[in-house]
Residue, then its C-alpha position, 0 to 999 in steps of 0.5 A: m455495494p462494492t467492497p473497500a478493495r473494489r472501491e479503491r481499485q475503481l478510484l485508482c483507475d479514475l484518478a489514473l485517467e484524470v492525471g495521465p500516464d506520465h504523472p509521478t507517484l510515490s512508488g519510487s521512480w514509477t509514473v502512473r503508467e508504470l504503476v498501473a502496469h505493475l498492478l496488472v503484472r501482479e494480477r495477470s502474470p503468474l511468472g512475474a508476480p513472485g518477483l514482487v516479493v522474491g529478490p532473485l526474480a525481481g529482474l523478471t518482474e521489472r521486465l514484464t512491468q516495462r513491457t506491459a507499460q508500453g501498451d495503450f494507457e487507457a486500455l491498460v487502465a480498463k483491464l485493471r478496472r475489470a479485475r478479472s484475475p484469481l486475486a480478485l475473487p470474492g474470497v481473496d480480494p479483501l485479503v490481498n487487494t484492500i491495502e494494495f489498492f489503497v496504498h497505490h491510490e494514495d501514491i498518486r493522490r499524494t503527489r498532487p499539490g494540496w493533498a489531504p488525508r481522505d475521510l475514510d468510511r468505516r468499512t474501509v478503515s476496518a478492512l485496512w486495520a484487519a489487514i495491517r494487524v497481520g501484514g504489518r509484522a513483516l513490514v516492521r522487521p527491518a527496524g529491529v525493534p518492538v512495535t505496537i500500533r494503536r488506532s487513534d479513533t478507537g484506541d485498539r492496539a496490535s503488537l507487530r513485533a513483541g518485546d520489552d518497551p515497544v515503540l507505540l505508533t498511534g494515528p489514523v488507520g490509513e496513515l499507519v498503513l502508509f507509514l508501515y509501507g514506507r511512505a513519508e507523506v503521512v500526517g497525524l502520527e505519534f511515536t512514543g517509546p525509547p528514543r533509540a527505538v523510535a529513531a530506529l523505526q523512523r529511519a528504517s526502510l519499511g515496506l515490501 
């Protein structure tokens, strides 16, 4: 049985071919073509990948992304589907790819009319929760307020930023992940806590 990371990769590739290269995404101004190119650069170009998280190298990464995007679209998707890179190794794949491919899969899904949240299987939800409990700490930093997240299915909590009177963000795990990655197209979230702190979290530029 494929891991959640592998499944999200395959679903993203399937949907990319279905909607076509020029379809918009929730990843800024990127089209599906550019999103696929971004994922390939992230996995296959060691010189460009640091620009995804290191500001001064962002120009290099963007140039590599645009250059990669000029290739044949179906061939690009096929390369992404094969997952032949260090980031796709069994010990690394769940840690670094589950959220990446889930978020970008939803970046395509949620630009289509009539979208609705998926009913995620237990393995995917568990993998997303494990990843966001750690990765979410950096994501909420721009808000500058204490934040705790709570799963609406089990009630489990994770503190992402310690402090008195934290904002408590409750919802389905997938929706929590998407909000913390800066996506506005989310449903089913509840914010409780000091009004100023809630407002700070809601208007912050979240994500990487």
